[in-house]
N, C-alpha and C positions, 0 to 999 in steps of 0.2 A: 521425354521424346528427346534425344540428344543424338547429335552427328559430330563427328571427328572432323575438329578443324580443317582439315585435309580435304575433306570433301564439300567445302561450303557451296552453296548455290551462288551462281551470279545474278547481283542485285542490279534492277533496274532504276532504284530509287532507294537512296538510304534517308533514315530519320533518327536523330539524335536526342532521344528523349531522356538522355544520362538527367540524374536528380531531381527528375519530375515523378509524382506518387500518382497512383490510382483516382482519378481516372485518366487522367492527361495523357500520359503513355498512348492509351487505346484510342483518345480522342486523335490524337496526333496519325496515327495511322491510320483511323478511319478516313480522316482528310485528304492522306497522301494515298490511300489505294484510291482514291476516287479520281486522281490524277492519272492513273495507270489502265491502259487497256487490257482486255482481258486475257489472262495467261501471263503478264507481266510480274516479276516479283520484285517485293518488297523488304528491305531489311530493317528493323528497327534495332537500335539500342537501348536498353534500358539498366536502370539501377534498385530499381523498386525489387525488394525481394518476392514480391506477390506477383511480379509481372509474368512468370511462365504459367502460374495456373488463371491468370487472367486473359492472356492470349490464347492459350487454350480453348477457353470458355467464347471469347470473341470468334475464332474460328469456326465453334459449333454454330453458334448463332448466324453469323453472317454467312455463311457457306464457302468462306475464301478458306484455301487450304495451308494451313500450316505445314510447311515442308521440313522447317528444322527449326531448333531451339538448342542453344549454345550456352552454359553455362560457362562465365568467365572469372577472373580474380575479382572484378571490379561492378559485375552484375551478369549481365543475358545477351544475348542476340536472337532475334527471332525473324525468321525468313516465311514470308507471307505471298501464296500467289493468288493474285485478284482472279475471281472467279468470271 
């Protein structure tokens, strides 16, 4: 799932998990989502090459909606909407 960068969702909170390997980006995202209210958006910046599939699995398991994932030169951006 990719979204053009011109159509990026607005994030209510951003987590920079650059340089972290699994499972740390997911754990940081889980902690950040707990701070948000239902319907709010979390943006997570990652550099782990496995993060795209990790966040897809995380969204399926938790019920949070993965609104977008964007591959960047340095990693990926993930947009999760809190359930």
